[in-house]
Structures are given as structure tokens and as C-alpha cells.
C-alpha positions as semicolon CSV with decimal commas, in nm:
position;residue;x (nm);y (nm);z (nm)
1;M;-0,339;0,772;2,683
2;R;-0,508;0,436;2,622
3;P;-0,376;0,221;2,338
4;K;-0,711;0,237;2,154
5;K;-0,706;0,618;2,149
6;I;-0,349;0,623;2,021
7;L;-0,450;0,373;1,753
8;I;-0,742;0,596;1,647
9;L;-0,521;0,906;1,619
10;M;-0,254;0,713;1,430
11;S;-0,514;0,573;1,194
12;I;-0,660;0,918;1,125
13;A;-0,313;1,057;1,053
14;Q;-0,234;0,769;0,822
15;F;-0,570;0,799;0,645
16;L;-0,494;1,163;0,565
17;A;-0,130;1,112;0,466
18;M;-0,191;0,808;0,249
19;Q;-0,420;1,000;0,016
20;S;-0,095;1,100;-0,154
21;W;-0,020;0,732;-0,233
22;F;-0,243;0,703;-0,540
23;S;-0,289;1,072;-0,607
24;F;-0,109;1,034;-0,941
25;S;-0,301;0,719;-1,035
26;A;-0,623;0,907;-0,958
27;V;-0,553;1,164;-1,231
28;M;-0,332;0,950;-1,454
29;D;-0,568;0,931;-1,751
30;I;-0,594;1,312;-1,767
31;V;-0,225;1,383;-1,700
32;A;-0,114;1,115;-1,948
33;A;-0,325;1,275;-2,222
34;E;-0,200;1,626;-2,136
35;W;0,168;1,524;-2,120
36;R;0,142;1,255;-2,392
37;L;0,267;0,977;-2,166
38;T;0,274;0,614;-2,280
39;P;0,134;0,341;-2,049
40;S;0,489;0,232;-1,964
41;Q;0,588;0,591;-1,873
42;S;0,281;0,623;-1,652
43;G;0,370;0,291;-1,490
44;L;0,727;0,410;-1,433
45;I;0,606;0,725;-1,255
46;I;0,405;0,500;-1,023
47;S;0,699;0,264;-0,978
48;V;0,950;0,536;-0,890
49;F;0,721;0,638;-0,604
50;H;0,767;0,289;-0,462
51;L;1,142;0,314;-0,522
52;G;1,151;0,623;-0,302
53;Y;0,958;0,434;-0,038
54;V;1,197;0,138;-0,047
55;V;1,509;0,356;-0,034
56;A;1,383;0,551;0,267
57;V;1,198;0,292;0,475
58;I;1,505;0,114;0,609
59;F;1,653;0,448;0,720
60;F;1,334;0,550;0,898
61;S;1,310;0,206;1,063
62;W;1,667;0,227;1,192
63;F;1,600;0,583;1,309
64;L;1,307;0,462;1,522
65;N;1,549;0,315;1,775
66;R;1,680;0,665;1,843
67;V;1,387;0,905;1,793
68;N;1,026;0,907;1,912
69;A;0,803;0,750;1,647
70;R;0,571;1,052;1,634
71;Y;0,852;1,274;1,504
72;V;0,939;1,022;1,233
73;I;0,574;0,992;1,128
74;G;0,519;1,369;1,133
75;T;0,828;1,440;0,926
76;G;0,730;1,177;0,670
77;A;0,382;1,327;0,631
78;L;0,533;1,676;0,599
79;I;0,764;1,563;0,316
80;A;0,473;1,396;0,135
81;G;0,255;1,706;0,166
82;V;0,520;1,950;0,045
83;S;0,613;1,729;-0,251
84;G;0,245;1,723;-0,351
85;L;0,233;2,103;-0,350
86;F;0,544;2,115;-0,568
87;F;0,391;1,860;-0,808
88;V;0,117;2,112;-0,885
89;L;0,351;2,412;-0,901
90;V;0,654;2,264;-1,079
91;A;0,576;1,938;-1,264
92;K;0,548;1,991;-1,639
93;G;0,614;1,646;-1,780
94;F;0,758;1,298;-1,738
95;Y;1,092;1,377;-1,571
96;S;0,971;1,635;-1,320
97;A;0,687;1,399;-1,225
98;L;0,940;1,119;-1,170
99;I;1,146;1,328;-0,927
100;L;0,853;1,461;-0,727
101;R;0,679;1,124;-0,696
102;L;1,011;0,978;-0,580
103;I;1,016;1,238;-0,300
104;T;0,654;1,161;-0,210
105;G;0,747;0,795;-0,172
106;I;1,036;0,890;0,056
107;G;0,797;1,086;0,276
108;L;0,534;0,814;0,308
109;A;0,807;0,566;0,407
110;G;0,819;0,751;0,738
111;I;0,460;0,669;0,827
112;Y;0,358;0,307;0,778
113;V;0,643;0,111;0,942
114;P;0,686;0,351;1,238
115;G;0,314;0,314;1,303
116;M;0,341;-0,065;1,302
117;R;0,627;-0,044;1,551
118;L;0,412;0,177;1,771
119;I;0,126;-0,075;1,762
120;A;0,362;-0,363;1,841
121;D;0,474;-0,165;2,147
122;I;0,132;-0,089;2,293
123;F;-0,080;-0,397;2,209
124;L;-0,046;-0,747;2,355
125;P;-0,002;-1,032;2,102
126;Q;-0,358;-1,162;2,148
127;K;-0,499;-0,825;2,034
128;R;-0,225;-0,728;1,793
129;G;-0,379;-0,887;1,482
130;R;-0,695;-0,678;1,511
131;A;-0,500;-0,362;1,591
132;M;-0,275;-0,417;1,290
133;G;-0,588;-0,473;1,083
134;V;-0,733;-0,137;1,187
135;Y;-0,405;0,041;1,119
136;V;-0,350;-0,121;0,779
137;G;-0,716;-0,047;0,704
138;S;-0,653;0,325;0,748
139;L;-0,376;0,298;0,487
140;V;-0,611;0,118;0,251
141;V;-0,902;0,359;0,289
142;G;-0,675;0,664;0,279
143;S;-0,492;0,558;-0,036
144;G;-0,817;0,464;-0,210
145;F;-0,983;0,790;-0,109
146;S;-0,772;0,988;-0,357
147;L;-0,947;0,802;-0,642
148;F;-1,281;0,891;-0,484
149;V;-1,181;1,259;-0,460
150;S;-1,072;1,253;-0,823
151;G;-1,397;1,099;-0,940
152;L;-1,597;1,370;-0,762
153;F;-1,388;1,681;-0,822
154;V;-1,152;1,641;-1,118
155;Q;-1,408;1,773;-1,369
156;K;-1,459;2,087;-1,160
157;F;-1,111;2,158;-1,022
158;G;-0,883;1,976;-1,266
159;W;-0,607;1,733;-1,177
160;Q;-0,419;2,012;-0,998
161;G;-0,707;2,059;-0,753
162;V;-0,713;1,687;-0,672
163;I;-0,338;1,677;-0,602
164;L;-0,366;1,990;-0,384
165;M;-0,640;1,829;-0,174
166;T;-0,427;1,522;-0,108
167;A;-0,122;1,737;-0,030
168;F;-0,307;1,943;0,231
169;A;-0,442;1,621;0,385
170;A;-0,082;1,504;0,436
171;L;0,010;1,834;0,604
172;I;-0,281;1,792;0,848
173;A;-0,154;1,439;0,917
174;A;0,188;1,581;1,005
175;F;0,028;1,813;1,263
176;I;-0,163;1,522;1,423
177;A;0,146;1,301;1,435
178;Y;0,370;1,564;1,594
179;R;0,116;1,602;1,876
180;L;0,065;1,229;1,930
181;P;0,097;1,148;2,306
182;Y;0,334;0,856;2,266
183;Q;0,683;0,782;2,389
184;S;0,874;0,490;2,239
185;K;0,911;0,206;2,489
186;T;1,222;0,047;2,346
187;K;1,510;0,272;2,257
188;T;1,834;0,100;2,175
189;T;2,163;0,192;2,025
190;L;2,177;-0,120;1,810
191;S;2,433;-0,084;1,537
192;I;2,417;-0,277;1,215
193;S;2,640;-0,581;1,261
194;K;2,675;-0,931;1,122
195;A;2,526;-1,074;1,441
196;L;2,223;-0,843;1,418
197;L;2,165;-0,921;1,052
198;K;2,168;-1,294;1,130
199;R;1,883;-1,235;1,375
200;I;1,658;-1,070;1,115
201;F;1,757;-1,281;0,813
202;T;1,676;-1,625;0,950
203;R;1,506;-1,876;0,722
204;K;1,166;-1,806;0,876
205;H;1,215;-1,429;0,832
206;L;1,310;-1,475;0,467
207;L;1,009;-1,697;0,397
208;V;0,764;-1,453;0,559
209;N;0,917;-1,171;0,357
210;A;0,908;-1,370;0,032
211;A;0,538;-1,435;0,092
212;Y;0,490;-1,064;0,156
213;G;0,673;-0,980;-0,167
214;G;0,437;-1,189;-0,379
215;H;0,142;-1,029;-0,201
216;C;0,277;-0,676;-0,256
217;F;0,345;-0,732;-0,627
218;E;-0,015;-0,833;-0,687
219;L;-0,169;-0,578;-0,451
220;Y;0,007;-0,263;-0,570
221;G;-0,012;-0,355;-0,935
222;M;-0,388;-0,395;-0,901
223;W;-0,435;-0,084;-0,687
224;A;-0,234;0,137;-0,922
225;W;-0,426;0,035;-1,234
226;I;-0,779;-0,053;-1,118
227;G;-0,900;0,307;-1,160
228;P;-0,767;0,348;-1,517
229;F;-0,900;0,000;-1,603
230;L;-1,251;0,082;-1,485
231;I;-1,243;0,418;-1,667
232;Y;-1,153;0,222;-1,982
233;V;-1,444;-0,018;-1,921
234;F;-1,695;0,263;-1,866
235;A;-1,577;0,435;-2,186
236;L;-1,598;0,104;-2,375
237;H;-1,959;0,065;-2,264
238;G;-2,051;0,407;-2,406
239;F;-2,052;0,632;-2,101
240;N;-1,990;1,003;-2,168
241;E;-1,675;1,189;-2,059
242;A;-1,818;1,302;-1,726
243;S;-1,972;0,965;-1,644
244;I;-1,657;0,763;-1,708
245;Q;-1,517;0,919;-1,389
246;L;-1,751;0,673;-1,220
247;G;-1,465;0,434;-1,294
248;N;-1,243;0,627;-1,053
249;I;-1,516;0,636;-0,788
250;L;-1,572;0,264;-0,826
251;G;-1,196;0,205;-0,817
252;S;-1,173;0,397;-0,492
253;L;-1,450;0,186;-0,339
254;V;-1,275;-0,133;-0,454
255;I;-0,962;-0,018;-0,270
256;M;-1,142;0,124;0,034
257;I;-1,339;-0,196;0,098
258;G;-0,998;-0,323;0,200
259;G;-1,028;-0,115;0,517
260;L;-1,296;-0,359;0,629
261;A;-1,105;-0,654;0,486
262;T;-0,788;-0,588;0,686
263;Y;-0,983;-0,572;1,011
264;Y;-1,152;-0,904;0,945
265;G;-0,831;-1,054;0,808
266;G;-0,652;-0,967;1,132
267;L;-0,945;-1,091;1,341
268;I;-0,964;-1,421;1,150
269;S;-0,589;-1,472;1,189
270;D;-0,623;-1,427;1,566
271;N;-0,872;-1,716;1,565
272;I;-0,774;-1,969;1,297
273;G;-0,403;-1,897;1,263
274;R;-0,181;-1,668;1,056
275;L;-0,074;-1,897;0,771
276;K;-0,419;-2,045;0,711
277;T;-0,562;-1,692;0,680
278;I;-0,293;-1,592;0,431
279;N;-0,353;-1,902;0,217
280;I;-0,730;-1,853;0,200
281;F;-0,717;-1,493;0,082
282;I;-0,416;-1,519;-0,151
283;T;-0,588;-1,806;-0,335
284;I;-0,901;-1,598;-0,394
285;S;-0,703;-1,292;-0,507
286;I;-0,489;-1,492;-0,752
287;L;-0,803;-1,633;-0,914
288;C;-0,943;-1,280;-0,943
289;S;-0,618;-1,157;-1,104
290;L;-0,643;-1,429;-1,366
291;L;-1,008;-1,342;-1,442
292;T;-1,044;-0,964;-1,415
293;G;-0,865;-0,857;-1,733
294;W;-1,092;-1,077;-1,944
295;M;-1,414;-0,928;-1,803
296;Y;-1,412;-0,584;-1,970
297;A;-1,676;-0,682;-2,230
298;F;-1,905;-0,857;-1,980
299;P;-2,208;-0,675;-1,834
300;I;-2,078;-0,409;-1,597
301;W;-2,262;-0,554;-1,297
302;V;-2,068;-0,881;-1,336
303;L;-1,736;-0,697;-1,344
304;I;-1,834;-0,482;-1,045
305;L;-1,915;-0,792;-0,839
306;L;-1,582;-0,951;-0,931
307;V;-1,367;-0,645;-0,857
308;F;-1,526;-0,600;-0,514
309;I;-1,442;-0,961;-0,428
310;Y;-1,094;-0,889;-0,569
311;G;-1,057;-0,572;-0,363
312;F;-1,153;-0,750;-0,041
313;A;-0,945;-1,064;-0,085
314;I;-0,628;-0,898;-0,215
315;I;-0,571;-0,694;0,102
316;A;-0,737;-0,900;0,379
317;D;-0,415;-1,089;0,455
318;S;-0,190;-0,782;0,446
319;P;-0,169;-0,713;0,823
320;V;-0,106;-1,081;0,889
321;Y;0,243;-1,072;0,731
322;N;0,334;-0,782;0,960
323;T;0,187;-0,953;1,264
324;V;0,377;-1,276;1,194
325;L;0,702;-1,084;1,173
326;T;0,650;-0,908;1,508
327;E;0,585;-1,249;1,666
328;I;0,892;-1,428;1,530
329;S;1,134;-1,137;1,595
330;D;1,313;-1,046;1,917
331;P;1,165;-0,730;2,076
332;D;1,478;-0,521;2,018
333;T;1,485;-0,609;1,646
334;V;1,116;-0,554;1,562
335;S;1,162;-0,207;1,409
336;L;1,450;-0,315;1,189
337;A;1,280;-0,643;1,095
338;L;0,966;-0,455;0,989
339;G;1,182;-0,215;0,790
340;V;1,356;-0,502;0,612
341;Q;1,017;-0,660;0,541
342;S;0,893;-0,336;0,387
343;V;1,208;-0,302;0,177
344;I;1,173;-0,658;0,045
345;G;0,798;-0,638;-0,005
346;F;0,796;-0,294;-0,160
347;S;1,088;-0,378;-0,385
348;F;0,830;-0,589;-0,568
349;T;0,605;-0,283;-0,594
350;V;0,879;-0,085;-0,765
351;I;0,848;-0,307;-1,071
352;S;0,484;-0,417;-1,044
353;P;0,307;-0,107;-1,187
354;Y;0,573;-0,076;-1,459
355;V;0,545;-0,443;-1,557
356;F;0,166;-0,404;-1,565
357;G;0,204;-0,102;-1,796
358;L;0,442;-0,292;-2,024
359;F;0,208;-0,590;-2,055
360;L;-0,081;-0,353;-2,121
361;E;0,124;-0,177;-2,391
362;W;0,241;-0,503;-2,550
363;F;-0,075;-0,714;-2,509
364;H;-0,398;-0,619;-2,330
365;W;-0,561;-0,582;-1,990
366;S;-0,603;-0,960;-1,962
367;A;-0,227;-1,024;-1,976
368;A;-0,150;-0,730;-1,747
369;F;-0,378;-0,856;-1,468
370;A;-0,274;-1,218;-1,521
371;V;0,094;-1,143;-1,461
372;L;0,000;-1,011;-1,115
373;G;-0,156;-1,344;-1,022
374;I;0,131;-1,547;-1,164
375;V;0,393;-1,363;-0,956
376;A;0,167;-1,384;-0,649
377;L;0,206;-1,764;-0,658
378;L;0,529;-1,695;-0,468
379;T;0,314;-1,637;-0,157
380;P;0,148;-1,980;-0,115
381;L;0,479;-2,146;-0,205
382;S;0,654;-1,950;0,073
383;T;0,384;-2,018;0,332
384;F;0,401;-2,391;0,249
385;L;0,775;-2,389;0,320
386;L;0,728;-2,168;0,628
387;R;0,483;-2,415;0,779
388;R;0,754;-2,681;0,756
389;V;0,985;-2,452;0,955
390;V;0,753;-2,317;1,226
391;G;0,465;-2,567;1,218
392;A;0,105;-2,451;1,270
393;F;0,109;-2,075;1,318
């Protein structure tokens, strides 16, 4: 099968599976009220999902050298779907939600990185940026779609109905992935050794991954809380209980616009260079992080304009970090290098939603959003140092 067709099938599967990513955030305001959760507890439930992802992603990445990627992706989607079903049937409060969201994170770890490895296998470097952009875009649109589903259906079907929809989407993704006509090109029996670790922990690898970490902290903190923030804004401006769900719909669109952003981010990086692309978009997103939390009392149209710029800029550079890593790594270490990158990057996401919740609890939305931008300064610092190592790139 042609690479483009495989990319389309992979992107559809990821779109469906990733609806479980923000399924809790999509119903968080309702669940928090029902279970009497504090903002920090809600943030911790989001964070433990990322912890599950981080714990599992390195295992799945190592496993890719031994098993066809489609089986890894299918199994990950299956785990995510089943854990979503159990969330509806079993979860009754804070601790059961923690455990089940941890398992969901473990499942989704089997999808994103294996898919990137697959793309690195089947696309030449000159087309890889765009392909990565399409693939990352399916993650963005899929994860944001759960907020859209919540905004449309939560009043009619309750939070349980929304979670069930996202769980069944993940199960369909598992079916697609298992039937994907793809055979891994590079199968090795690499064992973890000091020599291997030296090859994936070079200075340039560490700098790319540090840049990715700053990006991930800002991105996933914003994504996790943009829906609840906009619901708060709509309520503050006097919208009724049904209408404030427009905040979730708007939040989903802010996230899903990233599907377009990642394509153009990858395309731009193919033309003007990887590091220049990263620096342009991270600068815009940091400025938006510093401004957004102060805008709740402004006219809603002003805030809407800002958050759409925010949603585009904050994700446009995301596939570029992955592309850079595939281009500086030896072919037989790409899977493991991508896994390490995800572990490092998503380690930042373990604490990001929780830190946001703490700052919201202690201060206000302005401080919570600002801390995302402050930590994201790690990215331009890292790319500045990386340019001194690899030159124009």
C-alpha cells in the first residue's frame, strides 16, 4: 500500500483513539461538582494520565524493534477503550478516577510514538515534515474532539455518555490498527547498553528534548484547562447553564485548529528550517500564555480571537521536534530515541496540569496561564544552544 494511504489510515485510527485524551477534561466541571473535587485534585487526575503515558511509552518504543507497529498501536487503543468503559462503570470518586485515567494514559502511549516510527520508515526526509504534521494533526483534532462532543451531548446524555462515546471510538481505532497493511522495515534485537544510550543521549539529543519539554509543559497545561477556562468566562458573562457549554465547544475548536497548524508547521519547517520554525511559533505561544489569563473580563470576541491565535501557535511547531530527532538519530535507534523524547517531553506534562490547578487554586487564571509561558522559555533557550551545536537546521 502507498505511504499516503497508510498515513491516512493511521491518522484516522489516531483521531479516534485520541478522543480519550481529554475525555476527563471535557466533563471535568460536571464531575468535579458531583464528586466535590478541588482544582488541584482535578489537575492531579489529568496529570496521572500523563504519568501513565510516560511510564509506558519507553516500553512500547523498545517493543517496536521486535513487534509489528500495527499490533502495538492496536493494543494501545484497546487498553484506552476498555479503561474508558470501566471509568463509566466503576469510577465513583477521586481515587478510582486516578487509577483508571492512569491506565488510559498507558494505553495511549502505544499509539503516538509507534505511529511516528512508522512514518519515519515510509517517508523520505524531504516529505517527512509534512507527513509528521498530518499525523500530529490527527492527534490534535482527535483529542480536541472530545470537548466538542461534550459541548454538544453532555446536557442530553450526561458525562457518562460522553466518556462512553470516546471509549467506543478507541475500540474502533484498535480494529483499524490491527488491520493496517504495514510491516516494520527495521527489526533489530538491540539491547539496552551503555553504548546504545550514548548514541541517544548526545548533547544535540538532550537539547532537542529539553526544547520539546518546554513546549509540552505549555501545550498540555493549556489544552487541559482551556475548556474549563472558557466555561468560566461564559458563566462570568451571564450565559445560562446550557449555553456555558459553548465554552467546551469553543475549547475544542481552539485545540482542533491545531490540526491545520501542525500541517503548516511541518510544511514551513521543510522550507525555512526546523529551528527557525520552532522559534517563531514558541515566541507567539509564550506571549499568548502571558496574556490569556488576564482577558476573562474583556469582550468575548477579543478573547476568542486571542485563544484561536494561541491554539494555532502553541501546536504548530510540535511535529518539528519529532522530525528533528528522526534526522539526527541513527536509523536503528529512531524508535528508542523517539520513545526517550516522549518520556522527557511528557514528564513535563505530568506536572503541568497539576501546577496549573495549584496556581488557579492559590491565585487566579492569570497566574495559572502565565506559569505555562514562563516554563516554556526553556524551549527558545534550548534551540539557541542547539544552533551552536548543529548550525543552521
